[in-house]
C-alpha positions as CSV (number, residue, x, y, z in Angstrom):
1,M,1.5,11.0,-80.9
2,K,3.1,11.3,-84.2
3,I,0.3,10.5,-86.7
4,A,1.5,10.4,-90.3
5,I,-1.3,11.3,-93.4
6,L,-0.7,9.2,-95.8
7,S,-2.2,11.6,-98.7
8,R,-0.7,13.2,-102.3
9,K,-2.4,17.2,-100.9
10,R,-2.9,18.6,-97.7
11,S,-5.6,20.8,-98.8
12,L,-7.7,18.0,-99.9
13,Y,-10.8,18.1,-97.5
14,S,-10.4,14.9,-96.0
15,T,-6.7,15.3,-95.2
16,N,-7.1,18.8,-94.1
17,A,-10.3,17.7,-91.5
18,L,-7.9,15.1,-89.8
19,V,-4.7,17.4,-89.8
20,E,-7.1,19.7,-87.9
21,A,-8.7,16.8,-85.8
22,G,-5.4,15.3,-85.0
23,K,-3.7,19.0,-83.8
24,A,-6.8,19.7,-81.6
25,A,-6.2,16.6,-79.5
26,G,-2.9,17.2,-79.5
27,H,-0.8,15.2,-81.5
28,D,1.7,16.1,-84.3
29,M,0.2,15.3,-87.6
30,Q,1.8,15.1,-90.6
31,V,1.1,14.8,-94.6
32,I,3.2,12.4,-96.6
33,N,3.0,11.7,-99.7
34,P,3.4,8.2,-101.0
35,L,4.7,8.5,-104.2
36,R,7.5,10.1,-102.6
37,C,8.9,7.9,-100.1
38,Y,11.4,5.7,-100.8
39,M,11.7,2.7,-98.9
40,N,14.9,0.5,-97.9
41,I,13.6,-3.3,-97.8
42,A,15.8,-4.9,-95.2
43,S,15.0,-7.9,-93.1
44,H,16.3,-6.5,-89.8
45,H,16.4,-2.8,-90.5
46,P,13.3,-2.3,-92.9
47,T,13.0,1.6,-93.2
48,I,11.0,4.8,-94.8
49,H,12.8,7.9,-95.7
50,Y,10.9,11.5,-97.4
51,K,12.2,14.3,-97.9
52,G,15.6,13.1,-96.4
53,E,13.8,11.9,-92.9
54,D,13.5,8.7,-91.5
55,L,10.0,8.2,-90.7
56,S,10.8,5.6,-88.4
57,D,9.1,7.7,-85.0
58,V,6.0,7.6,-86.3
59,D,3.3,6.3,-84.3
60,A,0.1,5.7,-86.5
61,V,-0.3,6.4,-89.7
62,I,-4.2,7.3,-91.5
63,P,-3.6,5.8,-95.6
64,R,-5.9,7.7,-97.6
65,I,-4.6,6.0,-100.6
66,G,-6.2,6.9,-104.0
67,A,-7.2,4.3,-106.6
68,S,-4.6,5.4,-109.2
69,I,-1.6,4.8,-106.8
70,T,-2.9,1.8,-105.1
71,F,0.2,-0.6,-106.1
72,Y,2.7,2.0,-104.5
73,G,0.8,3.3,-101.7
74,T,-0.1,-0.3,-100.8
75,A,3.8,-0.7,-100.6
76,V,4.5,2.2,-98.5
77,V,1.6,1.1,-96.3
78,R,3.0,-2.5,-96.2
79,Q,6.9,-0.9,-95.1
80,F,5.2,0.6,-92.5
81,E,3.7,-2.1,-91.1
82,M,6.9,-4.1,-91.7
83,M,8.3,-1.4,-88.8
84,G,5.3,-2.1,-86.7
85,T,3.9,0.8,-87.1
86,Y,0.3,1.3,-85.9
87,C,-1.8,1.9,-89.7
88,L,-5.5,2.3,-89.3
89,N,-6.4,-0.1,-92.3
90,E,-3.7,-2.3,-93.5
91,S,-2.4,-2.8,-96.9
92,V,-4.0,-6.1,-97.4
93,A,-7.9,-5.3,-96.5
94,I,-7.1,-1.8,-99.4
95,T,-5.6,-3.9,-102.0
96,R,-9.0,-6.6,-100.8
97,S,-11.6,-3.7,-101.4
98,R,-9.9,-2.0,-104.5
99,D,-10.3,-5.0,-106.4
100,K,-13.8,-5.0,-107.2
101,L,-14.3,-8.9,-108.5
102,R,-12.5,-10.1,-105.4
103,S,-14.5,-8.1,-102.5
104,L,-17.4,-9.0,-104.5
105,Q,-16.8,-12.9,-104.0
106,L,-15.7,-12.4,-100.6
107,L,-18.6,-10.6,-99.8
108,S,-20.9,-13.4,-101.4
109,R,-19.5,-16.0,-99.5
110,K,-20.0,-14.5,-96.2
111,G,-24.0,-13.6,-96.8
112,I,-24.2,-10.3,-97.8
113,G,-26.6,-8.6,-100.0
114,L,-25.2,-8.0,-103.6
115,P,-26.7,-7.3,-106.7
116,V,-26.9,-10.2,-109.6
117,T,-22.9,-10.0,-111.1
118,G,-21.7,-11.3,-114.0
119,F,-17.4,-11.1,-115.1
120,A,-16.0,-12.5,-118.1
121,N,-12.8,-12.7,-120.1
122,S,-14.3,-13.0,-123.5
123,T,-16.6,-11.7,-125.7
124,K,-17.6,-14.9,-127.4
125,F,-21.2,-15.5,-124.8
126,T,-21.9,-12.0,-124.3
127,D,-25.5,-12.8,-125.0
128,D,-25.6,-15.3,-121.9
129,L,-23.3,-13.3,-119.7
130,I,-26.2,-10.4,-120.4
131,E,-29.3,-12.9,-119.8
132,M,-27.0,-14.3,-116.5
133,V,-27.7,-11.3,-115.0
134,G,-31.3,-10.8,-116.0
135,G,-30.7,-8.9,-119.2
136,A,-31.2,-5.1,-119.4
137,P,-31.5,-2.6,-118.4
138,L,-28.0,-3.7,-116.6
139,V,-25.0,-1.5,-115.3
140,V,-21.4,-2.2,-116.9
141,K,-18.4,-1.0,-114.5
142,L,-14.7,-1.2,-115.0
143,L,-13.2,-2.7,-112.3
144,E,-10.4,0.1,-111.9
145,G,-13.1,2.8,-112.0
146,T,-13.9,5.3,-109.1
147,Q,-16.1,8.4,-108.3
148,G,-18.6,6.8,-110.6
149,I,-16.0,6.9,-113.5
150,G,-16.1,4.1,-115.8
151,V,-19.8,2.8,-115.0
152,V,-22.0,3.0,-117.7
153,L,-26.0,2.1,-118.1
154,A,-27.0,-0.2,-121.0
155,E,-31.0,0.5,-121.5
156,N,-31.0,-2.4,-123.5
157,N,-29.5,-5.6,-124.5
158,Q,-27.8,-4.3,-128.0
159,A,-26.1,-1.5,-126.2
160,A,-25.5,-3.7,-123.3
161,K,-23.3,-5.9,-125.7
162,S,-21.6,-3.0,-127.7
163,V,-20.4,-1.4,-124.6
164,I,-19.2,-4.9,-123.2
165,E,-17.5,-5.3,-126.3
166,A,-16.5,-1.9,-126.5
167,F,-14.5,-2.2,-123.1
168,Q,-12.8,-5.6,-123.5
169,G,-11.7,-4.4,-127.1
170,V,-9.3,-2.5,-125.1
171,K,-8.7,-4.8,-123.0
172,A,-10.4,-3.6,-120.1
173,N,-11.4,-5.6,-117.0
174,I,-15.5,-5.1,-116.4
175,L,-17.9,-6.4,-113.7
176,V,-21.6,-6.6,-115.4
177,Q,-24.6,-5.8,-112.7
178,E,-28.1,-5.4,-112.4
179,Y,-29.7,-2.3,-112.7
180,I,-31.8,-1.7,-109.2
181,K,-34.9,0.1,-110.4
182,D,-35.7,-0.1,-106.8
183,A,-33.7,2.8,-105.4
184,K,-34.7,5.2,-108.2
185,G,-30.9,7.0,-108.5
186,R,-30.9,7.0,-104.6
187,D,-27.5,4.9,-102.4
188,I,-26.7,5.1,-98.6
189,R,-23.3,5.9,-97.5
190,C,-22.9,4.4,-94.3
191,L,-19.3,5.3,-92.5
192,V,-18.1,2.6,-90.4
193,I,-15.4,3.2,-88.0
194,G,-14.2,0.2,-85.3
195,G,-16.9,-1.6,-86.0
196,K,-19.8,0.5,-86.0
197,V,-21.9,2.7,-88.6
198,V,-21.1,6.1,-86.9
199,A,-22.8,8.5,-89.6
200,S,-24.8,7.7,-92.7
201,M,-26.4,10.0,-95.5
202,Q,-28.6,9.0,-98.6
203,R,-27.4,10.2,-101.8
204,Q,-29.4,11.4,-104.6
205,A,-28.3,11.3,-108.7
206,A,-29.0,14.2,-110.4
207,P,-32.3,15.0,-112.6
208,G,-31.1,12.2,-115.9
209,E,-28.6,10.6,-114.1
210,F,-28.3,7.6,-112.7
211,R,-24.9,7.3,-110.3
212,S,-25.5,9.0,-107.1
213,N,-22.1,10.3,-106.5
214,L,-21.6,13.9,-104.9
215,H,-18.5,14.1,-107.6
216,R,-21.3,13.5,-110.4
217,G,-23.6,16.3,-109.0
218,G,-25.8,13.9,-107.0
219,S,-27.3,16.0,-103.7
220,A,-27.5,14.1,-100.4
221,S,-29.2,14.0,-97.1
222,T,-29.7,12.7,-93.6
223,I,-31.3,9.5,-93.5
224,K,-31.9,6.6,-90.2
225,I,-31.0,3.1,-91.4
226,T,-32.7,0.3,-90.6
227,P,-31.1,-3.1,-88.4
228,E,-30.9,-4.7,-91.1
229,E,-28.5,-2.0,-93.0
230,R,-26.7,-1.1,-89.9
231,S,-25.9,-4.9,-89.7
232,T,-24.8,-5.7,-93.2
233,A,-22.7,-2.5,-93.3
234,V,-20.7,-3.7,-90.4
235,R,-20.1,-7.0,-91.6
236,A,-19.2,-5.8,-95.2
237,A,-16.4,-3.7,-92.9
238,K,-15.5,-6.6,-91.4
239,I,-15.5,-8.9,-94.3
240,M,-12.7,-6.4,-95.9
241,G,-11.0,-6.1,-92.5
242,L,-11.3,-2.0,-92.8
243,N,-11.5,-0.3,-89.5
244,V,-12.6,2.4,-91.2
245,C,-14.8,2.6,-94.4
246,G,-17.5,3.8,-96.3
247,V,-20.2,1.2,-97.1
248,D,-22.7,2.1,-100.2
249,L,-25.9,0.6,-100.0
250,L,-29.0,0.1,-102.0
251,R,-32.5,-0.4,-100.6
252,T,-34.3,-2.7,-102.5
253,N,-37.7,-4.6,-102.0
254,H,-35.6,-7.9,-100.5
255,G,-32.7,-6.2,-98.3
256,P,-30.1,-3.9,-98.6
257,V,-27.3,-4.7,-101.3
258,V,-23.7,-4.0,-101.2
259,M,-22.5,-2.4,-104.3
260,E,-19.2,-1.0,-102.9
261,V,-16.6,-1.0,-99.7
262,N,-14.8,2.5,-99.9
263,S,-11.1,1.9,-97.8
264,S,-10.5,5.7,-98.1
265,P,-14.2,7.2,-98.0
266,G,-14.5,11.5,-98.2
267,L,-15.7,13.0,-95.3
268,E,-16.9,16.6,-96.9
269,G,-20.2,15.3,-97.9
270,I,-20.9,13.1,-94.7
271,E,-20.0,15.8,-92.3
272,T,-21.4,18.2,-94.0
273,V,-24.8,16.7,-94.2
274,T,-24.7,15.0,-90.6
275,G,-23.1,17.6,-88.8
276,K,-20.4,15.7,-87.2
277,S,-16.6,15.7,-86.8
278,L,-16.0,12.2,-88.0
279,S,-12.3,12.9,-88.5
280,G,-12.1,13.5,-84.8
281,K,-13.8,10.2,-84.5
282,I,-11.4,8.7,-86.8
283,I,-8.2,10.5,-84.2
284,D,-10.4,8.9,-81.1
285,F,-10.4,5.5,-82.7
286,I,-6.2,5.9,-83.1
287,E,-6.1,7.3,-79.5
288,K,-7.5,3.9,-78.3
289,N,-6.2,1.4,-80.4
290,A,-2.8,2.6,-82.1
291,K,-0.3,0.0,-80.3
292,P,3.6,-0.6,-81.9
293,G,3.4,-3.7,-83.7
294,K,-0.5,-3.8,-84.3
295,T,-2.2,-3.1,-87.3
296,G,-6.0,-3.5,-88.4
297,T,-8.5,-5.9,-88.2
298,R,-7.7,-8.7,-90.8
299,G,-10.4,-9.8,-93.1
300,K,-9.8,-13.1,-95.2
301,G,-9.3,-13.9,-98.9
């Protein structure tokens, strides 16, 4: 098969791992920068061109769309869908998961455990918003933030009020969430492929840090997840409509809660910790499921 990876850099670990896994399986792998694609949106013959080349002969697409290019990147994925090309994760599922507020609302509607979360457009009733999520300490998050950027821990109500007003003063969209003390700076990343958790790792925040992201100096180790955690990760992926995703969980005294569902999970940390070729499992999934005119698993909302 000819498989295209939508990624801005061939040198990124995850992109390179997928290229090598695909080549090892005998496929023609091509890395395409989605920002350099240009599209002909015609009703009878939609096309995508890249560096003067027509991409109509691509059999399958692996979207690795960064958060900063979600709008144009998902438009490129959608164009491939219009052409009947198999996309590992479809465009609507990617945009659904990227919108933190929308994704939490969808997960909540289906009964998935979540942190108590508040959202508001005005600072007029900030005190009530803070109390609504249980008061400080609490976490304030930018809706568009990634890799722990734009996530602030407010230790007391006055600090929380100041942070919320500062973010809203620059017209930033934010979420306010309870701080899960039970987690003790730890979270669990589950990698879901085709409705199964194929690998999981525990991430521990660096000393003095509450964010467990590896990009923020966190460490990772293997972990055995519980049946409830496994079920929660699988259900979250299904609700988002993603065939491949990372589901971030926290362990609490009332069961697992979902923090985020990531449509382009990094593979370096979890492959290194588990010793598994997860990029190879993604290629295996594509081999079994890629058919013309077929896209990903559809969620709702």
